[in-house]
C-alpha positions as CSV (number, residue, x, y, z in Angstrom):
1,M,-34.0,-8.0,64.3
2,A,-31.5,-5.2,64.8
3,E,-32.7,-1.8,66.1
4,D,-31.4,1.3,64.5
5,N,-31.3,4.0,67.2
6,P,-32.9,4.7,70.6
7,P,-36.3,6.4,70.6
8,R,-36.4,10.1,70.0
9,T,-39.0,12.7,70.8
10,A,-41.4,13.5,68.0
11,K,-41.1,17.0,66.4
12,A,-43.9,19.1,65.0
13,R,-44.5,18.3,61.3
14,R,-47.0,18.9,58.6
15,G,-48.7,16.4,56.2
16,R,-49.3,12.7,56.5
17,P,-46.7,10.9,58.7
18,R,-44.7,8.2,56.9
19,Q,-43.4,4.9,58.0
20,A,-39.8,6.2,57.9
21,E,-40.8,8.8,60.6
22,V,-42.4,6.2,62.7
23,A,-39.2,4.1,62.4
24,R,-37.0,7.1,63.5
25,L,-39.2,7.8,66.5
26,A,-39.4,4.2,67.6
27,G,-35.7,3.6,67.0
28,V,-36.2,0.7,64.6
29,S,-35.8,0.0,60.9
30,Q,-38.5,0.9,58.4
31,T,-38.8,-2.8,57.6
32,T,-39.7,-3.5,61.3
33,V,-42.4,-0.8,61.1
34,S,-43.8,-2.3,58.0
35,L,-44.0,-5.7,59.6
36,V,-45.7,-4.4,62.8
37,L,-48.2,-2.1,61.1
38,G,-49.0,-4.7,58.4
39,G,-49.9,-7.3,61.0
40,N,-46.7,-9.3,60.5
41,K,-48.4,-11.7,58.1
42,Q,-44.9,-13.1,57.3
43,G,-44.7,-14.5,60.9
44,I,-41.3,-13.1,61.6
45,A,-40.3,-13.1,65.3
46,L,-40.4,-9.7,66.9
47,H,-39.8,-8.7,70.5
48,A,-43.0,-7.6,72.3
49,E,-41.2,-4.4,73.4
50,T,-40.2,-3.6,69.8
51,R,-43.8,-4.0,68.6
52,A,-45.1,-1.8,71.5
53,R,-42.6,1.0,70.7
54,V,-43.7,0.9,67.0
55,L,-47.4,1.1,67.9
56,A,-46.7,3.9,70.4
57,A,-44.7,5.9,67.9
58,A,-47.5,5.5,65.3
59,R,-50.1,6.7,67.7
60,E,-48.0,9.7,68.7
61,L,-47.4,10.7,65.1
62,G,-51.1,10.1,64.2
63,Y,-49.9,7.6,61.5
64,V,-52.7,5.9,59.4
65,P,-52.0,3.6,56.4
66,D,-52.0,5.2,53.0
67,P,-55.1,3.7,51.3
68,A,-53.7,4.1,47.8
69,A,-50.6,2.2,48.8
70,R,-52.6,-0.6,50.4
71,R,-54.8,-1.0,47.4
72,L,-51.8,-1.1,45.1
73,A,-50.1,-3.7,47.3
74,A,-53.2,-5.8,47.1
75,S,-53.5,-5.3,43.3
76,R,-57.0,-3.8,43.9
77,N,-58.4,-0.3,43.8
78,N,-61.4,-0.9,46.1
79,L,-63.5,0.4,43.2
80,L,-66.8,-1.2,42.1
81,G,-68.1,-0.3,38.7
82,V,-71.8,0.2,37.7
83,F,-72.6,-0.1,34.0
84,S,-76.1,0.7,32.6
85,F,-77.5,-0.6,29.4
86,T,-80.3,2.0,29.4
87,A,-80.3,4.9,26.9
88,T,-79.2,7.3,29.6
89,F,-77.5,6.5,32.9
90,P,-80.3,6.3,35.6
91,T,-79.2,9.1,37.9
92,A,-82.5,11.0,37.9
93,V,-84.4,10.5,41.1
94,E,-87.6,9.7,39.2
95,H,-86.0,7.1,37.1
96,S,-87.1,3.5,37.9
97,Y,-83.5,2.4,38.2
98,Y,-82.5,5.1,40.7
99,P,-83.4,3.1,43.8
100,F,-81.1,0.3,42.6
101,L,-78.2,2.9,42.7
102,V,-79.2,4.0,46.2
103,G,-79.0,0.4,47.4
104,V,-75.7,-0.1,45.6
105,E,-74.2,3.1,47.1
106,Q,-75.2,2.3,50.6
107,E,-73.9,-1.2,50.6
108,A,-70.7,-0.3,48.8
109,A,-70.0,2.4,51.4
110,A,-70.7,0.0,54.3
111,Q,-68.1,-2.4,52.8
112,G,-65.5,0.3,52.2
113,F,-65.7,0.5,48.4
114,D,-66.0,3.5,46.1
115,L,-68.1,3.5,42.9
116,V,-67.3,4.2,39.3
117,L,-70.3,4.9,37.1
118,F,-69.6,3.9,33.5
119,T,-71.7,6.3,31.4
120,G,-70.6,5.2,28.0
121,S,-74.1,4.1,27.1
122,S,-75.4,7.6,27.4
123,P,-76.0,9.7,24.3
124,G,-72.7,10.8,22.8
125,G,-70.8,8.0,24.3
126,A,-69.8,4.5,23.1
127,Q,-72.9,2.3,23.0
128,A,-72.9,-0.9,25.1
129,D,-73.1,-3.2,22.1
130,V,-70.1,-1.6,20.3
131,P,-67.2,-4.1,20.3
132,G,-64.9,-3.3,23.3
133,A,-67.4,-1.0,25.1
134,L,-67.6,-3.3,28.1
135,E,-63.9,-3.7,28.4
136,R,-63.7,-0.3,30.1
137,V,-65.2,-1.8,33.2
138,R,-62.0,-3.6,33.9
139,L,-60.7,-0.4,35.4
140,A,-62.7,-1.4,38.5
141,D,-62.1,-4.4,40.6
142,G,-65.5,-5.8,39.6
143,C,-68.7,-4.4,38.0
144,L,-72.5,-4.5,38.4
145,L,-74.6,-4.5,35.3
146,L,-78.0,-2.8,35.1
147,G,-80.5,-3.1,32.3
148,R,-82.8,-5.4,30.4
149,H,-80.7,-6.2,27.3
150,A,-77.1,-6.7,28.1
151,P,-75.0,-8.0,25.2
152,T,-74.4,-11.7,25.7
153,A,-71.1,-12.0,23.8
154,A,-69.4,-9.2,25.6
155,L,-70.6,-10.5,29.0
156,R,-69.3,-14.0,28.1
157,R,-65.8,-12.6,27.5
158,L,-65.7,-11.0,30.9
159,V,-67.0,-14.1,32.6
160,E,-64.6,-16.4,30.8
161,D,-61.7,-14.2,31.7
162,G,-62.6,-14.5,35.4
163,Y,-63.5,-10.8,35.8
164,P,-66.0,-10.4,38.7
165,V,-69.3,-9.2,37.3
166,V,-72.8,-9.4,38.7
167,H,-76.0,-8.7,36.7
168,I,-78.9,-7.0,38.5
169,G,-81.8,-9.1,37.3
170,R,-82.1,-12.8,36.6
171,R,-79.9,-14.1,33.7
172,D,-79.9,-17.8,32.9
173,D,-78.3,-17.6,29.4
174,L,-74.7,-17.6,30.8
175,S,-74.2,-20.4,33.3
176,D,-71.3,-18.8,35.2
177,L,-72.7,-15.3,35.3
178,A,-73.6,-14.2,38.8
179,W,-76.9,-12.4,39.2
180,V,-79.5,-11.2,41.8
181,G,-83.1,-10.9,41.0
182,A,-86.7,-10.3,42.2
183,D,-89.3,-13.0,42.4
184,Y,-91.6,-11.8,39.7
185,V,-93.2,-15.2,39.4
186,D,-94.6,-15.5,42.9
187,A,-95.5,-11.8,42.8
188,G,-97.5,-12.3,39.6
189,V,-99.3,-15.3,41.1
190,E,-100.3,-13.2,44.1
191,V,-101.7,-10.5,41.9
192,M,-103.9,-13.1,40.0
193,R,-105.0,-14.6,43.3
194,R,-106.2,-11.2,44.5
195,L,-108.1,-10.6,41.3
196,A,-109.8,-13.9,41.5
197,A,-110.7,-13.2,45.1
198,L,-112.5,-10.0,43.9
199,G,-114.6,-12.1,41.6
200,H,-112.8,-11.9,38.2
201,R,-113.0,-14.9,36.0
202,R,-111.3,-13.8,32.8
203,A,-108.1,-11.7,32.4
204,V,-105.5,-10.8,29.8
205,L,-101.8,-9.8,30.1
206,V,-100.3,-7.2,27.8
207,R,-96.5,-7.3,27.5
208,E,-93.9,-6.0,25.2
209,D,-92.7,-8.2,22.3
210,D,-89.2,-9.1,23.6
211,D,-87.4,-11.9,25.3
212,A,-86.1,-10.1,28.3
213,T,-85.9,-12.4,31.3
214,A,-88.0,-10.0,33.4
215,S,-90.8,-10.1,30.9
216,I,-90.6,-13.9,30.7
217,D,-90.8,-14.2,34.5
218,R,-93.8,-11.8,34.7
219,E,-95.7,-13.8,32.0
220,R,-94.9,-17.0,33.8
221,G,-96.3,-15.6,37.1
222,F,-99.4,-14.4,35.3
223,R,-100.1,-17.7,33.6
224,T,-99.3,-19.8,36.7
225,G,-101.6,-17.5,38.8
226,L,-104.3,-17.6,36.1
227,T,-104.4,-21.4,36.2
228,A,-104.0,-21.7,40.0
229,A,-106.9,-19.3,40.6
230,G,-109.2,-21.0,38.1
231,L,-109.2,-18.0,35.8
232,A,-109.3,-18.0,32.0
233,G,-108.5,-15.8,29.1
234,P,-111.0,-14.3,26.6
235,S,-114.0,-16.5,25.7
236,G,-113.5,-18.5,22.6
237,G,-110.1,-19.8,23.7
238,G,-108.0,-16.8,22.8
239,D,-104.5,-16.5,24.2
240,P,-104.6,-14.6,27.5
241,V,-101.2,-13.0,26.8
242,V,-100.7,-10.3,24.2
243,R,-97.2,-9.5,23.0
244,A,-97.5,-6.0,21.6
245,V,-94.9,-4.9,19.0
246,D,-96.3,-1.4,18.9
247,P,-98.4,-1.0,22.1
248,V,-99.9,2.4,21.0
249,A,-101.1,1.0,17.7
250,E,-102.3,-2.4,19.0
251,I,-103.8,-1.6,22.4
252,T,-106.6,0.7,21.4
253,P,-110.1,1.6,22.7
254,D,-111.6,-0.8,20.2
255,W,-109.2,-3.6,21.5
256,V,-110.4,-2.9,25.0
257,R,-114.1,-3.0,24.0
258,E,-113.6,-6.3,22.1
259,R,-111.9,-8.0,25.1
260,R,-114.7,-6.9,27.3
261,E,-117.2,-8.4,24.9
262,E,-115.3,-11.6,25.3
263,G,-115.8,-11.5,29.0
264,V,-112.5,-10.0,30.1
265,T,-112.9,-7.9,33.3
266,A,-109.2,-7.7,34.4
267,F,-106.5,-6.2,32.3
268,V,-102.9,-6.7,33.4
269,A,-99.7,-5.1,32.1
270,E,-96.0,-5.6,32.7
271,E,-93.7,-2.9,33.9
272,T,-90.7,-2.1,31.6
273,D,-88.1,0.7,31.4
274,T,-90.4,2.8,29.2
275,G,-93.8,1.7,30.7
276,A,-95.0,1.5,27.1
277,V,-97.7,-1.1,27.6
278,W,-99.1,0.4,30.8
279,R,-99.3,3.9,29.1
280,A,-101.0,2.4,26.1
281,L,-103.5,0.5,28.2
282,L,-104.4,3.5,30.3
283,A,-104.9,5.6,27.1
284,A,-107.1,2.9,25.6
285,V,-109.3,2.6,28.6
286,D,-109.6,6.4,28.7
287,G,-110.4,6.5,25.0
288,A,-113.1,3.9,25.4
289,G,-114.8,6.1,28.0
290,L,-114.2,3.6,30.8
291,S,-112.7,3.8,34.2
292,A,-111.1,1.5,36.8
293,P,-112.3,-0.1,39.0
294,D,-115.9,0.7,38.1
295,D,-116.0,-0.6,34.5
296,L,-113.0,-3.0,34.6
297,S,-110.0,-3.7,36.8
298,L,-106.4,-2.8,35.9
299,A,-103.2,-4.3,37.4
300,L,-99.5,-3.6,36.8
301,L,-96.8,-6.2,37.4
302,G,-94.4,-3.6,38.9
303,S,-94.4,0.1,39.6
304,P,-95.8,2.8,37.4
305,P,-93.6,5.5,35.7
306,A,-93.0,8.5,37.9
307,D,-94.6,10.9,35.4
308,L,-97.9,9.0,35.9
309,A,-98.0,9.7,39.7
310,D,-101.1,11.8,39.3
311,R,-103.1,8.7,38.1
312,P,-104.7,6.4,40.6
313,E,-102.1,4.0,42.2
314,P,-102.3,0.8,40.2
315,T,-103.0,-2.6,41.9
316,G,-99.9,-4.8,41.5
317,F,-96.6,-5.2,43.3
318,D,-93.5,-3.2,44.2
319,I,-90.0,-4.2,43.3
320,P,-87.5,-3.9,46.2
321,R,-84.9,-2.1,44.0
322,A,-82.7,-0.8,46.8
323,A,-82.6,-4.3,48.4
324,L,-81.6,-5.8,45.0
325,G,-78.8,-3.2,44.6
326,A,-77.4,-4.0,48.0
327,A,-77.6,-7.8,47.4
328,A,-75.7,-7.3,44.1
329,V,-72.9,-5.5,46.0
330,R,-72.7,-8.4,48.5
331,V,-72.4,-10.9,45.7
332,L,-69.8,-8.9,43.9
333,T,-67.6,-8.3,47.0
334,A,-67.8,-12.0,47.7
335,L,-66.5,-12.8,44.2
336,L,-63.6,-10.4,44.7
337,V,-62.2,-12.6,47.5
338,G,-63.0,-15.9,45.8
339,A,-66.1,-16.7,47.8
340,K,-69.6,-17.3,46.8
341,A,-72.6,-15.4,48.2
342,D,-75.9,-17.1,47.7
343,E,-78.6,-14.4,47.6
344,P,-82.1,-15.7,47.3
345,L,-84.7,-14.1,44.9
346,V,-85.9,-11.0,46.6
347,A,-89.7,-11.0,47.3
348,C,-91.9,-8.3,45.8
349,A,-94.6,-6.8,48.1
350,F,-98.2,-6.8,46.9
351,R,-99.7,-3.3,46.4
352,A,-103.4,-3.1,46.8
353,G,-103.6,0.1,44.8
354,A,-106.9,1.7,43.6
355,T,-107.5,0.2,40.1
356,A,-108.9,-3.2,40.9
357,G,-112.3,-4.0,42.4
358,P,-115.1,-6.5,41.8
359,P,-116.2,-7.0,38.2
360,P,-119.2,-5.0,37.0
361,A,-122.5,-6.9,37.5
362,A,-123.1,-6.9,33.7
363,L,-121.2,-5.9,30.7
């Protein structure tokens, strides 16, 4: 390839050096500079001396590639989106979703991506279930979705269009939707095993009345653990799982007393965004004049709301939210390059807590 001029001494300058200046200093064409600094992916023959002069000139000028130009050339922005389906975007430290964002941010930074937080689901913005609301995420190269109730139809459109999207939390309703999730089933089984080891023989689970996958998995873990540990529900053959439409109205002091009369000594609740069933269960136990673990045992399948930190730490398990956020980023960045990242279900660590103990000698 023809060379333009012999090398010249660099002059003092201000601002970011450009490839044209590298070319002038090295005495070659700008095309040659572009080939050398771009790694010569075209495989064009270049003299070793020419390549060395270009690299020396780039070092002398302090040239670094323009990140915006590189992203445009690759038809990518190096931006990952995060869209939340909660009522408000979970940016408060005490919010149960905040650790997810910590894991997402750390892994995205490690892989050289910036984040765009789509806050349209917050009050005053377009709601997630409004037609077209999810289309905004296409501004990013790919998007992570956070929340219990993501609209299936809108998600299906993104997936069918080949847009890279990853849901944080197990989703089986869309066969081609990538997701990462926590192993709530095994974690629930472990909680029931621990309760049985303490001597409990009858237990109930209180959960919200919805079909969120996380709730289904927690119930499955409870039922599987109940059977495996040889436990049962209330005497008389009552269902050991209560789906509460209105937890405050249904989980009352009288309800707790009635379950105890049926031999129930362990009360289990699921964690949700609001913590509604756990709050109702605590209030009902208090209202009945009872305490855990002296009069009964309480367990929570997940972590308690931050505003209940002054209460005794519940027996249950902790969700590795930061690890899930990081895993979701790894899956998404793999999708961006046409690869597949197999992330296993992330295990939840058992939490001994202070609300479970041996059942009372007599009810």
